[in-house]
N, C-alpha and C positions, 0 to 999 in steps of 0.2 A: 626328860625333855618332851616325851610324847604328850604329857599333860598340857604343856604350854603350846605345843603345836596344835593340839585340838582346840585349845582356847582361842587361837587366832581364827580357826575355822568357824567357831561359834560367833566371833565378832563379824566375820565376813558374811555369814548367813544372816546375822541381824541387820547388817548394812543393806544387803540385797533386799531383805524383807522391808526395810524402811523405804528404799527407793521405789519398790513396787507399790507399797502402800501409798506413797506420795503421788505416784502416777494415777492410781485408782481414785485417790481423793480429788484430783484435779481433772477428772474426765469431763467435767462440765465447765471448766474454766476457759473463757474465750482466749484464743491465741496461745494456749499453753502448749509447750513442747515437751514430749515424753523424755524423762531422764533415764540414764543407764549407768549402772555401777560397773566400773572397770577394776578388776583384781589382778594382783601379781604374786607369785610365790616368793617365800623368803628363803634365801640360800646363803649360808655364811661359811667361809673357809679361809685358811691362811696360806701363804705362799709355800710353806713346808708340808702342808697337809695334802693327802691324796684325795682329790676331788671325787674320784669315782667311788670312794667308799664313804663319802660324807652324805648324811641324811639331811633333807631339807627341814627348815624350821617352821613351816606353816605358810600362811597367806596374809596379804595386806591389801587394803582398799587404796587403789592408786588415784582414782578420781571419779566424780559423778559428772557425766557429760550429757548434753541434750542432743536429741535427734530432731533436726529441723525439716522433717518431711512435711508435705502439704497436708493440712487438715481439711475436713469436709467444710463446705460452704453452707451457712445457715442464713436464710433471708429474714429481713425485718422490715418494719414500716418506718424506721428512722432513716431519713435521707443522709444523715451524717455517719451512719454505720458504714464501715469500709472493710473490705477483705482484699488481701493480696493473693492473687493467683500466680504462683511462681515465686521467684526469689525476691528478697527485699524486706526491709523493715521500715516502719514509720518513724521519722525523726521527731523526737519530742524535746521539749525544754522543761526542766523542772520548774516547780511553782516559784522558786526563788530566782529563777533565770540563770543559775550558775552552772547547771549540769546538763549535758546532753544525754538523753536516754533514748533507747531504741526498743521497739516492740512490734509484735505481730497482732496485738490486740487492737482491733479497729472499732471498738465501742466508744464513740465520741458523742459529746453533747456540748452545749453552750454554757459558759459561765456568765456571771453577772456583767462582764465586760464584752460579752458576745464573742469571746475567744472560743475556739474549738479545743476542748480539753477532754482528757479521759477521766475516769472515776477518781484518780489520785490527784487531779488538778494539774497534771502535766499537759502543757500546751503543744498542739500540733503545729509544726513548722511547714512553711510552703514558700515557693519562689514567687517573686513578683512577675507580672506579665504585662506585655504591651497590648495595644488595641487589637492586635491580630491573634492574641493568645499565646505568643511565643514567650517562653520562660527565661528569666535571667537567673541561672543556677547560683551565681555568685552573690545574689542579693536575696537573703531569706528573711522572712518575717513570720510573726505568729499569725496563723490563719484566723481572720476575723470576719464574721458575717454581719454586715451592717443591716439594721432593721428598717432603714429608710434612706432614700437618697439625700445627699447633702450638697447644696449648691448646684444641683442639676435641674432645677426648675427652669423652664424655657419660656421666654416671652413670646406671645402670639404676634407673628408678623405677616402671616399669610393665611387667608381663609378661602376655602374652596366650596362653592355652592352650586349644585346642579339642581335647577328648579324648572318646572314647566309652568309657564305663564299662560293662562287661558286666552286664546286668540279672540274670543268674543267678549272679553272683559270691557266694562264701560269706561269711557274716557272721563276722568274727573278733572274739572276745571277749578274747583274750590281750593283755597289756600290750605296747605297741609297743616293738620293739627293732630298730633298723636293721640290726644285725648278724645278725638272725634272720629270714630271708625268710618264715618261717611266720607272722610277726606282722603282715604287710602283704600286700595283694593285688597291687599294681602300683607301679611307680615310673617317673619320667621325670627327665631331666637336661638342663640348658642352661647356657650361659655368661652370667654377668652381669659388669658392669664398674663400677669405682669412678671417682672424678673424674679420676684420672690415666690412665685407659684400661687399667688392669690387669684382667685377666680372672680370674674365680673360678667354679668349678664349683658350680652350685646343683642340689641333688637334692631331688625332691619325692616323698614316699611316700604311697600312698593305701590307706586301711583302710576296708572296708565295715563299718559299725557297726549298721545296722538295715535290715530289709526293711519294706515297707509293710504295714500291718495295719488292722484295723477301727477301732482307736482313733486311730491315727496313719497316715494313708494316704500316707506319704512314705518314700522310700529315702534313707538317710543314709550319707555317706562322710566320714571324717576325714582331713585332710591333715597331714603333718609335713614341714617345710621345713628343709633344711640348706644352709648356704653354707660350702663346705669341710667342716670337721669340726664347725662350730658350728651348733647347732640354733637356728632363728629362730622364736620364738613368734608366733602370730597375735594381732593387736590386736583390741579390741572393734570390731565393725562394726554400726552401727545397721541394723535391718531396714528394708526399703523395699517399696513396693507395685509393681505392674506398670508404673507410670509413673515409677518410680525416685524417688518421694517418700518421705522418711523417715517411719517409722511411730511412733505414740505410743499408749500404752495407759492406760486409766483403771482405777479400782478394781474395775470390773465386767468387766475383760478385753476391753473393746471396743477395737478397733484403728481408728485414723483417721490420714489423712496430715497432713503439716505444714500444708498450705493450709487444712485444716478447723479446726485447733486453735491456730493460731499466736497468736491474740489471748489465749489462756488459758494460754500457757506461762510458767513462772517458772524462776528459777535456784535454787530451793530444793533442798536435798539430798534425794535420794529413794533408794528401794531399787532394786537392779539386777534387772531382769526380762529373762529370756531367752525368746525366741519359742517355743522348744521346751518351756519349762516351763509354758506357758499351757494346761494340760491338766485342771485341777481344775474340771470343768464341773458346774454346779449348776442346779437348777430354782428359778426365782423363786417365792416364796411370799407370801401375803398376811399382813397383821397378823392374828394369831389369838389368841383367848382360849379357854382350855381349862378347863372346869369340873371340879369334883370329882365323884367317883362318887356317883350318886343311889341312896340305900338306903332312903329313907322311902316311896317309891312304887313300885308294880309297873308299870314302863314296858314290860315285855315283853308282858304281857297287855293293858295299856292302862288308861286312866283315863276314866271317864264323868264329865265335869266337871259335867254337870247334876245328877247324883246327889251328886257330891262337894261341890257348893256348896249344894245344896238337897235334903238326903236325905229320903226318904219316911218318914212316920211308920208305925210298926208297933205295932198294938194301943194306939194313942194315945200312943206314946212316940217322940219324934223323936231319932234318934241324933246324935251330935256331928258337925258338919261337918268333913270332911277339909280343905277348902279354903275360906278366906274369900273370897267373890267380890270384896270390896273390894281385896284384894291383887292380884287379876288385872288390875285396871284400871291399876295403876302398879307393874309388876313391877320395873323398874329403868330408869334413864336411860342411853341408849346414844348413841354418836356415832361417826362414821366420817370419817377424813381431815380432822379439825378443822373441821367445818362450824360455822357460827355458830348453828345451831338444833338442838341435841341433841333427841332424841325420847324421850319417856316411853312405854315400851312398854306398850300397852294390849291385853291378851289377854282382856278380860272377855267377849267374845263367845263364848268357849269354853263358858261356863255354859249356853248355849242349845243346845249340841250333845248330843243324847241318844244318844250312842254312845261306845264305848270308843275312845280314841285312844292308839296306842302311842307310844313315844319318837320313832320315826322320823316318824310323822304329826304329832306336836306340833312337831318340828323343821321340817317342811314348812310348817305353819301360821305358825310364827314367821318363817321365811324370806319367805313371801309378805307378811306384815304389814310387816316391815322394808323390803322393796323398794317396797311401796305407799306407806309413810309417807315414805321418803326419796326416792322417785322423782319423776316428772314429772306426777303426777296433777293434773288441773285442776278448777276449779270450774265449775258450771253458773251462767250469768248469766241470771236471769229478770226483769231490769229492764224489758224490753219487755212491756207488758200482754198482747200477743198470745201470749206464751210461757207465760203463767201459767194458762191455762184450757183445758179440753177436756171432752168429753162421753163417757160410757161407758154402754153398754147390754148387758144380759145376758139370755139366754133360758133359762128354767128348764125342768126336765124336763117340767113340765106344759104346755109350749109357750106359756105366757103370757109375753109380752114386756114387760119392765119399761120404764117410760118412761125416756128418756135422763136420766142423772144428771149434773149439771154439777159438775166438780171445779174449784175455784178456789183458787189458791195465793196467799195474801195475806201481806204482811209482818206479823209479830207474831202470826200465827194458827197453830194446830197446831204449836207449838214452832218456827216459822220465825222468824229474826231480824227484829226491828223496824227500820224505816228510821230513820236519824238525819239530820235535816235533809234535805238534797238527796241524800244517799247512800242508795240503796235497800238495804233489808235482804236483798233477793233477788239481789244481784250476786255473792255468793260462797256458793253452796250446794253441799254435798257430795251425793253420790248417796244415802247413808242419810237425810239430811235431807229430800230430795224424796220418797223412797219412804215414809218415816214419815209425812209430811204427807198424802200421797195415801191411805195406808192408814187413817189416822185418820178421814178423811172417808168412806171406803168403809165402815168399821166403824160410823160414826155414822148411816149411812143405813138406816132400818128396812126399806126396800124390798128391800135386798140381804141382809137377815138371813134365816137359815134356822132352822127349829125341828125338833128331833129329836122325832118322834112318840112315841117310847118314853119318853124322859126329860124331854120338854118343855124341853130345854136349847137355848138360842139360840146359834147359831154364825154366824160371818161367813166364808162360803166364798170370797168374792172376795179374791184376794191379788195384791199388786203387788210386783215385785222388779225388779232390773236384771240383764239377761243380758249378761255380759262377753264371751261368745263371739260374739254378734251385735251388740254395742254398741247395745242397744235396751231399752226398758222392756217388762216382761213382765206380763201380766194373765191370771190363771187363775180359773175358777169350776167346779171339778171337771170334769164333762163338758159343761157348758153353753157355748153359743157366745157370744162377746163381740165387740162392734163398738166402734170408737172413731172419733171425729171431733173436729175442733177446736171445733165449735160456732159457727163463723162462716165467712165466705167466704174467710178467710185461713188458710193452713196454719200450724200450730204447728211452725216450723222447729226449735226447740231440742229439744222433747220428741219430735219425729218423728211428729207426728199430722197427717194430711191434712185438708183442709176437708170433703171428702166421706167418708162412713162407710167404714171399712175393717174387714173381718172378720178376726179373728185366727185363726192356724192352731191345730192341736191342741196346740201347745206354748205358746200364748198370745202369739205374736210376730206383729208386723205386717209384718216384713221391711223396715221403715224405720229407719235408724240414728238414734240420739240420742247425739251425741258432746258431751262437755263443751265449752262455747264460751267459758268465762271464762278468767281468768288462772290461772297455776300456783299450786298451794298453797304450794310452796316456791320461793324464788328459784333461778334456774338455777345460781348459784354454790354453792348449798347442796344441790343434788341429788346423790345417790349411787346407784349401780346395782350389781347383781350380788352383794349380800351373801348369805351362805349360813350357815345353822345346820344342823349335822349331829349325828346321834346314833350313838354307838358302842354297839350293843346288847350287845356282849360285856362291855365295861368299865363300861357304864351311865354314859357321859360325854357331855355336850353340848359341842359346839365351835362357836364363832362366828368367822366369817372375813369380812374386808373384801372388797369387790367388786373391788379392784385389788391387784395384786401389787407387791412391791418395797419399797424403803426409804422411799418416799413414802406408803405405806399406813399408816393409823393406826386405832386402835380404843380406845374407852374405855367402861367399864361402871361405873356408880355405883349401888349398891344403897341403897334408902331405909332410913332408921333409924326406930325407934319402932314398927314394925309387924312382923307375922310375915314374916320374910325368905324369902318364897316363891321369890325369885330364887336363893336358896342351897339351900333344902330340896328344891325341885322341879327346878331346872335346874343346881344346883351352881356357879352363878356368884357371885363376890365382887367387891369393888371391884378393878378392874384397868385398866391403861392401857398400851397399846403405841404408843409415839410414833414419829413420823417420825425418821429419823436420817440424818446425813451420812456415816456409815460404811457400808461394804458388808456388810450382814448378811442381808437378805432378797432382794436382787437388784433387778431392774428391772421396769417395768410390762409386762404382757403385751399382746398385740395384739388389737384387736377384729376382728369379722368384717366384711368389706367386700365388697359386691357392686356391680359396675359395669355399666351398660347400654351399648348401642351408640348411634350417632349418631341423634338424632331426625329424623323426616321433616318436622317442623314447625320453622320458624324461631323459636328461643326468644328472639331479640333483640327481637322485636315482641310485642305482645299477641296472644293466640290464644284459640280457643274450646275448651271441653270439652263434649262432647255424650255422648249415650247410647251411642255406639259406642266411646268411649275413656275413660270415666270410672271404670272398674272395675279394681281391682288385687287380685290374690291374693298375700297376703304370709304368710311363715312366719318367725317370729323365736323362736329358742331353744325350739323345740317348740310354740309357740303359733301356730296357723294361723287366718287370718281373711281377710275381704274388706273392702277399703277402697273406698268409693264417694264420689267427689267430686261436689259440687253442679254441676249443669249451668249453664254461664254462657258467654257469648260474648266476655267481656272479661277473661280471666285474664292476669296478668303472671307472669313467671317466679318472682318472690319469693312471690306469693300462691299459686301452684300448689304450690311446695315446702312452704310453711307448712301448707297444708291437707292435703297428702299426709302430711307428717310427723306432724301432729296425729292424723290418722286411724290411722296405724300405731301410734302410742304409746297410742291408746285401746283397742287390742286386748287381749284377756284370755282367760283360761280359767276357766270356772266351777269353784268348789271342789267337791271330792269329797263333802264334807258340806254339807247345805243351808245351814247357818249359818256355814260356814267362810269363809276369806279367799281370794279368787280369785288366780290367777297373772296378773300383768299385764306388758305390754311397757313398758319404760322407756328413755328416752334415745336412741332411734334418731334419727340425723341424716340429713337429705336435703340434698344439695348438688349443684351443677352445675359440672363441670370445663369452663370455657370454652375452655381450650387444647385438650383432647382431645374436646370436644363430646359429653359424655355425663353422665348422672346417676350419682351415687355415693351408696350407702346404707351407713351405718356404724352398728353396734350400740353401745349405751351400755355393754354389758358387754364384758369382755375374757376371753381365755383360750380353751382348746380347746372348752369347752362353748358358746361363742358361735356362733350360726348365723343367717344371713339369706338368704332367697330371695324374689324378687319376680318377678311375671309381670304384664305389662300390654300395652297396645297398642303396635304398632310405631311409632305416632306419637311415642311417648316413647322409643323405642329399648329397650323392655323386653319384646320378644316372646320372645327367647331369652337369658335372663340366667343366667350360671353362679352357683351358690350360693356364698356367702362363708362362710368358717370362720375363727374366731379361732385364735390360737396361744398356747400357754403359753411364756413367755419363759424362756430359760436365760441364765446368766451364768457367767463364769469367774473364780474367785478367784485373782488373780495370786500366784504363789509366788515369794518372794525367792530369787534364785539364790545357791547356796552352793558354794564350792570346797573340795575336800579338801586340808587343810594338815596335814601330820604326822599323818595318819590321822583328823583331826577335821574336821567340817563348819564352815566359816567363812562367815558371811553377807557379802554384798558390797553396796556402796552406790555411788551416782553422786554426786559432789560438784557444787558449783555451776559448776565449769569443765568438766563433762562427762567427768571422769576417774573410773575405778573406784578404789575404796578399801575397805579393811576397817574403817575408822574410822567408827563410827556416831555420833560426837559431832555435835550440831547437827541430827540428824534428829528431827523432831517428828511429822509426819503426812504421808501421801502427798499430793502436789499433784494438781490436777485431771487432769493428763496427765503421764505419765512416758515417757521414751524406752524403746523395747523393742529388745533387742539379739539378734544371732545368736550361736550358740555359736561360740567361736573356732576358726577353721580348718575349719568343717564345711560340706559341700556337701549340698544337699537337692534331690532330684529327685521329681517327681510320678510317678504310675503310668504316665503316657504317655511318660516318658523326658525330660521337659523340665526344665531347671534352674529351680528355684523361688527359691533363694537360695544365695549372695549375688548380687544383681543387679549391684551396683557393684564386685564383686571382694572378695578377701580382703586386708585391710591387715595387713602384717607389722610387728612391732615393729622398731625400729632395731637393726641389728647393727653392732658396731664391729669394724673389720678389724684384723688383726694388724699390728704394725709401725707403728702410727699412720698408716695409709694412708687414714683417713677412716671413713665410715660409710655404710651402705646402708639406705634405707627404701623397701620395694618393695610394690606392690599387684599381686596376681595375679588377673587377670580370667578367669573360667571361663565367660563367657556363651555361648561357642560350643560348650560341652560338652553331651553327651547321655548318656542311659543306655538303650541298646537291647540287644537280645538278641545282637548280634554281639560279636566279640572286642574286647578292649581295643585301642585304636588312637589314635595321635596324629594328629588331623585338621589341626591348625594350631598353629604355635608362633612367637612373636615376643617381642621385648623392645626397649625404646627406648634402651638404652645403646649405646655405641660406643667402641672403642679409638682411638688415634691412627692415621690412615690414611696409607699410602704412595701416591705418585703412580702412577696407572695409565694416565692419558691426558690429552692436551691437545687441545682443539678451539678453532679460531679461526673465527668466523662471518664472513660477507661484510661485515658492518658493523664488523669489527675486534674484536669482543668475545672476549676470551680466557678460556676456562673450563677448570678443572682438575677431574678426577675422581680420587677417592682410594679406596683399598681398603676403607675403613670405610663406603663407600656415600655419603659426603658429596660434594657438588659445590660448587665455589666459583668465582665470577666474579672473576678476578684484576685485569684492567684492560681498557682498550679502546685498540687501536692507532690512532693518529691519522695523517692524511695532511696534507702541506704542499703548498701551491701558491703560485705567484708571478705577479705581474702580467706579467712578461716572463721566462719561463724561459730564453730565449736569453741573457739577461744573466748567468746563473749562471757562476761561475768554477770550471773544472775543477781537481781536485786529484789525480786518479788514482783507481784502484780504482772507477771508475764513480760517483765521489762528486763533490759540488759544494759550493761555498760561496756564500752569498748575497753580492750586491754591490749597489752603488748602481744599476747598470743593471737588475738583476733585480727590485728592489723588496723590501719586507719580506716575510717568510714569512707566509702566511695558513693558519691551522690549521683543520681541520674533520674530521668523522667520515666514514668511507668510506660511499659511497652517498648522501651529502647533495649538495645543489646545488653544482656546480663541482668535485666530487671523484668519482673512480672507485670501484670496489668492490675488495675483496680476495678473493683465492683462495688458500686454504691448501693446502700440499702441491704447490706449483707455483712456477716462477720465470719471469721474462720474459727471453727470449733477446734478443740484439743485433738492432737493427733495420736491420742492414747487408744490402743487396741485392748479392750478388756479381756478378750480371750487370751491374748498373749500374756497380759498381766496376771491372770489367774494361774496360768501354767507356770509363770515365774514365781508366783506365790507358793505353789506346791513344791517347786524345786527348792526354794529357799527353806521351806519347812523340813524337807527331807535332809537337806544339807545340815540344818541345825540339829536334827535328831541324830544324824550319823556322827557328828562331831561330839555331841553329848555322850553318845554311846562309847566313843573312843576315850573320853575323859573317864567315864564309869569303868571301863576296862582297865585304864591306867591306874585308877584308884584301887581297884580290886587287886591288881598286881602288886601295888605298893603295900597294901594291907597284908598280903600273903608273905611278902618279904619280911615285913616287920614281925609277923607271927613266927616265921622261921627262926629268927633271932631269939625270940622268947623261948 
């Protein structure tokens, strides 16, 4: 038996020698895993045999297994060479596609179908990926590297050009001809692409058409675009503002962005308006009535209305009156801006003026009268008994002082209105009513009468009037001194007379204001300001103008019938009406004068005090200067303060040049408080360049240093419909309901509230600083159809990076978003297995993600050669995963894994196998010698 036992040892040594030799032989095989021979002893016994005395029967080869330890990494220049660092196998598919194979050999290349394969033609499998590079492990495909893009060519739709246009370039007026370089300044060229990736040369020519000037402060360049030999016309591009919002224009040429007018837009057909055509600038004008030339009166030298209405008798003969005074009291009925209370113009006071008035002076009187009657004049309210009475004393030249004379204003007396029931007749008194009632009592008092010693004529030298410049009542008695007092221990607040006697100055003024304290004569909605009557001394023509400009101004004159038409013979006016209109004829309203203060030092949110240190304001409005003094009070609210200040300003006036003329008055000034900016705002009732306001007051109110406010005359632009030259004739253009241009005017009725405004086709506009003004969103070109049915191009050229400086023409930047089909220029494989391809057209594409496979027992894999394995029951089912995830190693591209064979170890094993063989051979030799000896004994 020892012979056979030793024979099994020889076989085992031979097997070990074979495994070791195989390892040594594959030391240069990529991905090779060292094999190991596993042996087991042979021991045989029976149930009735004593095991402890049984000798073993030798050794047997149990299995040859692989050690899957990590091999060294070897780098290469092949981007498809892959090495696994850590656990895992590459999943392959056999050439016939029927068998799954696994390997650590990462030496890959491309076959004729551009599949990634190994040297045996087995194809590398990978998972599909989405646009983010995430893998779908359940969907595996053969990894293929496309050599060019397919269907990824991109049509050019946007071109970006950053150019510098020379500011000193010559303006060219000749018709453009691309074949004649003298008809354009510069040109650029670039390649654009169609849907199939075919390239076409696009050439853009630039012609400077205008330099900036006083009327149009912009530099203009016209572009001409050719694709190949075909000219591509520019499409209409709507103008935009600096925020890239589309602009719209109304009939007054005012431009507003879409966000401001979107609720007023309609789809009605409108005229085509070009931004460059908005140049017909006009001044807004008021509604105006122009009279005929006056020939019946000498308005150059003037008219003495007192003589004309009441001529002096000469030798007992009274000449014919030139003017009937009755006709002066109702010249004509006039109205402005459709107020509900037209005014019958009463100029009867002119008959009291004993001086010649020229046409210009008469126009001034009429202007003052109209503004006073249509303005915000208020009544005096003397309902309170303390406001109805006062005492006056005067000192004659003889130094005898008259006893105080009591003036009492009672309802129904001295032509004052009588009370009706509980309504006082003194609640609505005009200044003339008060002064007439006081004068009547002064004239009726014999103590105040004076007698002319020569003629014995009795006169009444004490006169009362109202001084508009100081807003107080005025009493004069030639050179005598006058004193006033209320006659009680209570001040007459309304008439401005104190409880203690006050001596009037040499002008007959007390220095105490008496401002109307009642309601307005006209409702605020019917008040009108700034009307003007002018006289043309050359043509002898009167002109009446509304106080506001624009198409919302209105004026009507109605001349009475049945009497001498003085309105016509003296002023040249006849029945006329200038109505408001929805059409653009006279423009828009002009702007009032506005003055704003600074922040008050007093908290206006709470009640506050007005005292002698801060109750005085110096105000100038439209040439009328005055002082406003607020009553001292410790409990003012903001609204009360503004109301009293506003009333004080609007009570200001300027005394007439003629004693019996009409004063100039302030009307319609508004006082408000801007809570957001924390300051007072003063706004004139009148508008236009003649409007002016200046106010000075205490720093408590933020009025210490206030800039004067001036109104402005508004201007407007009459939008001009754009016209194209067709066959030598101008053809008007329209925009239809779909926003497309057309020459068909059918369906156009009137302009909508807002119409889109367009840029000139293909035009570039730069300001004087060299900045591109338009087009902000680029020049949109019309669609060009390519030859051979290769499709069409619709391109937008964006010049936003362009400038116009004094330097030479230069291409600063150039780009376009089209692309041809691209050729493969590179492949990259990330550590997680993501395979990306780069193409010559600049595109990059994630192709797939290489997966790794692991097994529960890799030792159980079945070798099939070429460093490849098949799964078996012993190895378990393959487990898929991505490189770098748990249980899987990472990938390294451009590298391979060398065999994990250690030659030193293999040589040691080789020596061991040799000795094992020699020992077993010796055992056989010994056994043979023993057998021979036994045989020889028998012999």
